[in-house]
N, C-alpha and C positions, 0 to 999 in steps of 0.2 A: 393569680393564685388560684389553686384547685379548691373545689368544694370541701375536699378532705382536710384542707389546711384550715378552714374555718370551724371545723367541728371541735367540740370540747374532746378532751383527752379522756380516754376510758381509763379510770383507775386501776381497773383489773389487769390492763394490759400495759400501762404506763411503766417505763423503764425507772429505775432508781436514779437519784441524783449522782453524777460522777464524785469521786472520792475528794477530789479538789474542791468541789462546791459545798460537800458535806463539811470538810475541815474548815472552810471559811465560815459556814454557818454556825460551828461549833464555836470558834474563836469570838464570832460575833455575839452569840448568846452569853459567853464567858464575860465579854467586856460590858455589855448592856446591864447585866445582873450585878455587876461589880466585883465578880469574882477574879477577875484578871485585869490589870491595867495595861494599856498598850505594850509598854516595854516588856511585860512578862508574857502576854500572849504571843508576840511576834519574836521572843528571846531567842528561840530555836533556830531561827534563819540565820543566825550568826555561827550556828553549830557546825563542825566540819562535815559530819556524815551526809546530811541532805545536799550540801554543795558537791560532795565528792560523788554522790550517786548521779547528780544532774550532768556533772563533767563527764562521768562514764558513758552517759547517753550520746554526748558530743563526740567522744572518741570513737564510740560505736558507728555514728553517722559517717566518719571519715573511713573506718574500716571497711564499711559496705560500698561507700560511694566510689572509693578508688579501684575496687575489684579485688583487692589484697585479701578480703574475706572469702569471696569465691575461689581464690587461687588457693588458699590455705585449706578451705572445705573440700575442693576437689582432690587436693593431694591427700587429705586425710580418707576420703571416700576410696581413693585409688589402693590405699593400704587396708582399710577395715571394712569397705562398704559393702561387704556381702551381706550384711544384715544391719538392721537399726540397733540391734543390741550390741553389737561390736563397736559400732560408732559411739554409743553411749558410754561404754566401758572406756573406750579411749580417752574421752572428755573427762569422766570420773577420775580416773588415776593421773591424768594429766594435772587436773586441779590439785590432787592430793600431793603430788611431787613438789608444787609450787607452794602448798601450803605453810611449811615452816619457814620458808624464806620471805614471805610477804605478809608483815603483821596487820594487814587491813583487808577483811574480808570483803568489804565493799569494792575495794581497789582491785582485789584478786578475782573475785567471781563477777562482779558487775562490770569492771574496766577490762578485763581480759577474756573471761569466758562467756559472758553474754554476748559480746559481737561476733565471737567465734562460733558460739552455738546458734545464733540467729543467722548468720550468714550460710552455715551448714543447712539449716531448715529451709532458708530461702532457695539455696541452690538446689534442694531437692524437692521443690516445689510446695512447700509447707508454709502456707502464710495465713494470719488471721484476716488480713484485708480480702482475700480471695476465698474465705470460708474453707481453707484446707488445712486448718491448725491442727486437726488430729490425725492427718496423714503420717506425720512423724513428730512434728514441732512440740505438741501438747506433752506428749510422753518424754522427749529428750529435756526439754525445759524444765518440767517438773524432777525429773531424775537429777539433774547436774544442780538444781537449787538444793534439794533435800540433802545430797551427799555433801554440799558445801558446809552445812551445818555440822556434820559429822567430823570433817576434816578440820574446821576450825576449833572443835574441842580435843583434838589429838595432840597439839602441841602448845606450849606456852606462847610461842612466838607466831601462832596462826590467827590470832584475834587480838586487836588492841586492848581489850579489857582483860585478858587473861592475866597479865601481870599484876592488875589490881586484886585478883583473887589470891594471888601468891602472897602479896603482901598483907592482905587482910588475914590470910591463913596464918601467916607468921606471927602476926600481932595477937592472934587468937588462941593457937594452940602451941606456939613457941617453937615451932619447927617450919623451916624453909623449904618448900617443895623445889627440887632441882628439876631442870629441862628434862634430864634423863628419867627421872621418876615419873614425872607427867606422861611423856611419850610412851615409856614402857608399859604403864598401866592402862593407857588408852588404846595401845597397838592391838590387841587381840579382839576385843570387843568392836573397836573402831574398823578393823578390816573386815569382820564378818559384816558389818552393816554396809561397807562400800560394795561388797560382794552381794549380799542378798537384795538389797533395797532395788537395783535395777530390775532383778527378777520379779519381785513382788509387784512393782508397778507395771511390769510386762504383762503380768496377768490380770491385774486389777484395773489398769490405766492403760490398754495396750495401744500401739501404734497401729493404724490401718495398714501401713505399709512395713511388712516384716522382713521379707526375704527379697533381696534385689541382686541376684548373681551377676546380672549384667552391669551393675552400677560401677565397679572398678573399670571396666573397659571404657564405658561411656565418660568416666572422670578423666581417664588418660587422654581421650580424646579432646576433651574440653581444655585440658590443660595444654595440648598441643596448640589448639586454637588461640589461647591467650597469649602464647609466644612468650618472649623475655619480659621481664618486669618493667612496668613503665616508671617514669620518673615519680608521678605520684604516689606509686605503691611504694617506692624506695624510700619516699621522705615519710609516708605513713608508717613503714616499718621501723624506720630510724627514729621517728617520734614515740612509738609505742615502745621501743628498746629502751630509750632513754627514761621514759616514764616508769617502766617497770624497774629499771635499775635503781631509780631513785626511790621507789616504794621499797626496794630491797635495803639499800643502802643509806638513803637520804637522812634517816634519823641520825646517824653517826655525825652529820653535819649541820644537824637542826633543821632539815628540810622535811616539812611534814607531807602527808599524803595529799592534801588539796594544792600544796604548792606544786607538787611533783605532777600531779594531773594538769594544772595549768601550763606547766612548762611544755608539754605534749600538746596542748590545745592551741598556745600560742604558736608553736611550730607550724601547726597546720594552717593557722589563720594568716600568719604572716606569708607563707608560700602560697596561698591562695587554693590549698588543697580542699579546705572547706571554708565556707563563707560565714560571716556574722548572721546574715540573713537566713541561711539554712539552719543555723543554731536556734535563731528565733521561732523558726518555723518547727523545730522539734518539740511538738506539743507534749508527748509523754515525759520529756526530761522536766518540763516547768510544772506539769500536774503533779508528778512526784515529788518534786522540791516542796510544792505547797502543801500537799496533804501529809507528807512525812515529817516536815519541820512543825506543822501545826499538832500534830500527835505527840511528838517529842515534849513539846511546851505544855500541852495539857497534862501529860503523863507525869511530867516533872514535878507539876504542882501537887499532884496527888500525894507525894512524899511532903511538900513544905505544908501542906495543909492538914497533915497528920493521919491520911487514910493508911499508908503504908505502915507507918510505926504502930497503929492501932492494930492493924491485921497480925502483924509479927508478934506483938505482946500477946495477943489473943490466941495464938498458936502455941506460944511459950506456956501460958496458962493451962490450955486445953490438955497438951501432951503431958505436962507435969501432974496435972490432976488425975490424969488416967491411970497413972502408974505401971505404964506399960514396959515390958523388957525392952531391951535397946533394939532388937531386931524388928519387931512391929512398929516401935517408934520411928526407928529409921526410915522405913517406908512411908509411913504418914508424912513425916516432915519434907522427905524428898519429892514426894508426889504434890505437895502444897506448894513448894519452892517452884517445882517445875512448871505447874499449871497456873500460878499466879502470875505467869509471865504474858498471860492474856492482857494484862493490865499495863504493860510496858511497850514502849517503842523503841527501846535500846537495851542491850546486853549491859552496858556499862551501868546504866541507871539502876537496874535490877540488881546488879551486884553491889553497888555502893549502897542501896536502900537496905538490902535483906540478907546479903551473904553472912555478914558477922552474926546477926541476930540468929539465923537458922543453923550456923555452925556451932554456935554456943549452945544451942538446944540440943543437938546431937551429942556432943561431947558429955553436956549434962546428964543426958539419958544413958550413958555408958557405951555409945558408939566408938569403934576405933577413931581417933582423931585425924590421922594422916588419910585414911580412906574417906571420912566424911568429907574433909577439905578438897580431896580430889574429885569425888562425885559431884559436890556441888559446883566446882570449877568447871568440870567438863559439861555437866548439864547446864551450866550458864550460857552455852553456846548452843547445844542441841536444842533446847527449848524454843529456839527461834523458829524451828521448823513448823510450828502451829499456825502462824499467821503470815499475813503479807506485809506485816511492818515490824516484826518482832527482832529483826536481825538485818545486818546492813546488805546482805546479797538478796534479800526478800523483795524490796520495791523494784529494783531494776528488772528482775525475772518476771515479777508478776506484771510490771507496766508494759513488759513486751506484748502482752494481750492474747498469749496463747492458752491461759486457763482462766475459766470463771471463777469469780470469787468464791462462791459456794463450795465448788469443787476443790478449790485450794485448801479451804478450811476443813473439809471432810479428810482430805488426803493427808493433811498435816497432823490432825488429831490421830488418825489410824496407825500412821507411822510412828508417832510419838509413844505409842503403847509398845510398838516392836523395839523402838530405841531403850525404853526403860527396861523392858524385859531381857533384853540382851545385855545391856551393861550391868544390871543388878543380878542377872543370872549367870551367864558366861563369865561376865566381868569379876563377880565377887570371888568364882572358883579361881580365876587367874590371879587376882590379888593376892589370894591366900598362897598360892604357888610362889609367886615373886616376893613374899614376905612383907607386903603393905600392911596387913594385920595379922 
C-alpha cells in the first residue's frame, strides 16, 4: 500500500457517491425513519422498466462482443461517415421511423439504438474508458437521447404511457384523441425539433471530430477485413430481430416488453454468444437497475403520502384565484406540469398523478380542451429530457458514461426551453391551421 492510500480523503477533491450507493442510502434512510417498509422501499424492483433497461445492457454486450455492432457501424460510416453530423442524423431519423411501431421507449432507444450508437462511437475511437468521450460520443449520445424524447411524444404508440393520456383525456373532456390526430398535431413541431436539436448541440456541445472525408473509405476497408458474418453475428442478428419483432407485435399475443427481451437474452445465453458471467460483470446494468428502481419507489410514494395531490390542488387554487385569461393560464399550468417532472422517475407515474388534474384546470380556465389534452400528452414524453432518470431512454444512455451528470442536466434544461417554445409557438399556429382549436 502506498502512502497515498493511507492519507485521508480531501473533501474538496473527493468524488460524489455513485448513484447506486446514493439510492441505497436513500432507501435505508426511508426504512430507518419508518417512512417506507421493506415491501414499499423495494417495490419498484418488480417494475418492468428497470429490468428492461438492465436487459438492454446485456443485449448491448452481445451486440458489441460479436462484432455485429462494429459491422453495422462501419456500414453506416461507409454511407454517411463524411461527417459526425451526418452520422447523427442517420441515427435520429432511424429511431424516429421505428418510434410508431415500438411502444416501449426503453426497448427502442435503450435496446436497439444505444448498442448501435455505442458500437459506432467505439469504432470511431470514442470511449469514456480511454478519455476520448468528447471525440464524438458525448455529442452523439446526447443528441440521440434528446431526440428520442421528441419521437416518443409524436405518436400514441411510441411510448407505453401515451394510451393512458388518451384514456384520461376521454374521461375528462369527453373526446377520444385518435392516432391520426396526435401524429398530425405533433408532426410539424416534432420534425422541427428533430432537425434543429442536432444543430443546436453541434454548436453548444460540439464533437471534437467533425469532418472525416476519409472515414467512408476506411470503413469499407474494415468491412472487407471482417469478411462474411460469423455464426455468432448471425445468432445475435436473429436474436435481436426476434426481440424487436416481439416488441412490435408481442402485445397482441400477451407478450410484454421484458418477456420479449428475455427471449433474446435467453437465445444468446443458450447458444453461448454471451455468458452469465459476462452479464454479472456488466456493472452499469446492475447499477442502473438499482438506482432507477429506488427512484421509482420513492417517487411513487410522494403521491401516496399526499405531496403530489397537494401540489396539484395548490396549482388549481392559485390559477383560479389569479383570474387569468386562458392564454397566460395555459402557459403557467403547462410549465408547472412540465417542470414538476423533476420529482418523477416515470412518465406513467406523472401522467397518472397529475394529468387529469392539470387538464381539468386548463379546461376550467377556458383553454381549448383538445389542444390542452394533446399538449399535456406530448409534453408527458418530452419533459423526460431534463434528467437522467425521467424517461425510459435516459438511464441507459446516461449509464454509458459519455456525459457528466451536471452537463446532462444543463443540456436537458436548456433544450427543454427550446422544446416548449417550439411546440407552443410553431405548434399553436399549426394546430390552428389543422383545426385543433
